[in-house]
N, C-alpha and C positions, 0 to 999 in steps of 0.2 A: 290136776292142777296143770295149767299150760301156762309158759313164760315165752312172750313173743318179743323179738327183737327185728326192727326195720332197719333195712340199708337202702343205698341207691340214691338218696335223694342229693340234692347239687344244684347248682347255678346253669341255666340253658337258656337259649335265645328262644324267642317265638318261633313256633313250626317246627322245633325240635321234637326228641324222643328221650325218656327216660324209662327205665324199668326199676321199679321197687321191688323190694324182697323181703319177706317175713319170714325168720326163721322159727319155728316152734319147738320148745322141748317138752316133753312130757309123752307118756305112752299111748295117750287118746287123741291125738290130733286128727286123725282121720274121722272120728266121729263128731268133730266139730264143724259148723257152718262157720265161713270166715268172710271178715268184711272189710274193706277199706272206708276208711272217713278222713277228712280234713277239715283243718279250722285255722282261720285267720283271728288275730287279736280283736276282741271286742264281739266277735260273733259266736254262735252257738255251732257244735261240731256238726259237719255236715257229711251225709250219706254219700259216697262216690260209688261203690261196687260191691257185690256180696257174691258168694258161691254155697250152695250148700254140700251137704254130706250125700254123697261121697265125691261130689264135682260136678254133677251133670248140667245142674240149671244154674244159670248167672243171671245177675239183676244188675241194672245201672242209672244212675240219676240220670235225667234228660241231658243234662249240662255236659256230660262226658260221653254219651252213647255214640258208638261209632269212631270215637277217638281212643278210648283206654278199654282194655281187655282184661279181666281177671283170670286168673287160672292157678291151679294148685299141684303139687306133688307131695302125693302121700307119704311116697317112698323115703324123700327127701324133708318131710316135716316142713315144706315152705310152700308159702302163697305168694304169688307174684302181681304186680300191676304194672302192666305196659301202658307207658302213657305217649300217645302220638300227638303229632300237630298241636303242641303245648302253646297255649295263650298264658299273656300276663296274668289273668284271672284265676288262671289254676294256681297260683302263688298261695301256698299253704305249709302249715303243718300237716304230714299225712300220718295217719295212724292205722295200724291193722289191729282187728279185734276178732275173737273167737266166742262163738256162742253156740246155742243148739237150733238157732233158725236164721235163716238167710232173709233178714229183714231189714229195713232203713233205719231203725229206731236205734240210737246209740244205747239206749237201757235196756235192750234185749239180750247186749254182748256181755261177757261174764268177765272176760281178760282183756287186757290191753297191753300194746306195747309204749314204750316212750316215745314213739314219734320219729320222723325225720323230714328237715326242711327242704321244700320244693321252692324255689325261686326262679320264674319264668320272666326274663327282661324283653322288652319292645324293641 
């Protein structure tokens, strides 16, 4: 079992930066691939980034490549999403997720956090 709690969301102007954190509980955190997804009202949950176990490979959606960076600290049981050059279209609720494969499909992840709101103003 893994419990995930996101933090770090908020209101930011376009061009700014935010860092999201996802703190995990559970002894087997380092065994899981971790992903970040986002969702806006009326739309499906969208893949943002993922990193596999133990954190060597990373994957990004084309829309965030070069602007966002996913990283993880297994000792702290935390995964981060550094978001730079933010755009209004990045506005969404951001979720972290844990699963056995670092893939873009939400259904492949077994555990989800409650989400944190990110709002980017123009």
